[in-house]
C-alpha positions in Angstrom: 11.9 -4.2 1.6 10.9 -7.7 2.6 10.1 -8.9 6.1 13.6 -10.4 6.7 15.2 -7.1 5.7 12.9 -5.3 8.2 13.8 -7.7 10.9 17.5 -7.2 10.2 17.2 -3.4 10.1 15.4 -3.3 13.5 18.0 -5.8 15.0 20.9 -3.7 13.7 19.4 -0.5 15.2 18.7 -2.3 18.6 21.9 -4.3 19.4 20.6 -5.0 22.9 17.8 -7.2 21.5 18.2 -10.7 20.2 17.4 -11.4 16.6 14.8 -14.0 17.5 13.1 -11.4 19.8 13.0 -8.8 17.0 11.6 -11.4 14.7 8.8 -12.2 17.2 8.1 -8.5 17.6 7.8 -7.8 13.9 5.6 -11.0 13.4 3.4 -10.0 16.3 2.8 -6.5 14.8 1.9 -8.0 11.4 -0.4 -10.6 13.0 -2.2 -8.0 15.0 -2.8 -5.9 11.8 -4.0 -8.9 9.9 -6.2 -10.0 12.8 -7.8 -6.5 13.2 -8.5 -6.3 9.5 -10.0 -9.8 9.5 -12.4 -8.6 12.1 -13.3 -5.7 9.9 -11.5 -3.1 12.0 -9.4 -0.2 10.6 -5.7 0.0 11.6 -4.2 3.5 11.6 -0.4 4.1 12.0 -0.1 7.9 12.4 2.2 9.4 9.8 2.3 6.2 7.8 -1.3 5.4 6.8 -4.4 3.5 7.5 -5.3 -0.1 6.5 -9.0 -0.9 6.1 -11.2 -3.5 4.4 -13.5 -2.6 1.6 -16.4 -4.8 0.4 -16.8 -5.6 -3.3 -20.3 -6.6 -4.3 -21.0 -9.7 -6.4 -21.1 -9.0 -10.1 -21.0 -10.6 -13.5 -17.6 -10.7 -15.0 -16.1 -12.0 -18.2 -13.6 -14.8 -18.8 -11.0 -13.0 -20.9 -10.0 -16.2 -22.8 -13.5 -17.3 -23.8 -15.6 -14.2 -23.4 -18.1 -16.2 -21.4 -20.0 -14.6 -18.5 -18.8 -15.6 -15.0 -20.4 -14.9 -11.7 -17.9 -13.2 -9.3 -18.8 -13.6 -5.7 -18.9 -10.8 -3.1 -15.5 -10.3 -1.5 -13.5 -8.2 0.9 -10.3 -6.6 -0.2 -7.6 -4.8 1.8 -7.2 -1.1 1.2 -4.4 1.2 2.2 -4.6 5.0 2.4 -1.3 6.8 2.9 -0.8 9.3 5.7 0.1 12.9 5.1 3.7 12.5 6.4 4.4 9.6 4.1 2.8 11.4 1.1 4.9 14.5 1.8 8.1 12.5 2.1 7.4 10.7 -1.2 6.8 14.0 -2.9 10.0 15.6 -1.5 8.4 18.1 0.8 
């Protein structure tokens, strides 16, 4: 599902809301999640999962084409851990 499909689904289930308002709501939710993660905070949506940021240390990597050593800088990557309810639904429980 892409963002526009999510907006359309929410709009269809809430006919009393205008599409532009639903779009603003969905965008606000995503922006808040992104903002919290950018600040290094953890975002937990009960039953769905938790978003967090993990730090990857600097390391020496290899260029796969040439085999030359390359310095890879330290970076932060998003991490998602599924919630129990989501995991159970995916496994048919």
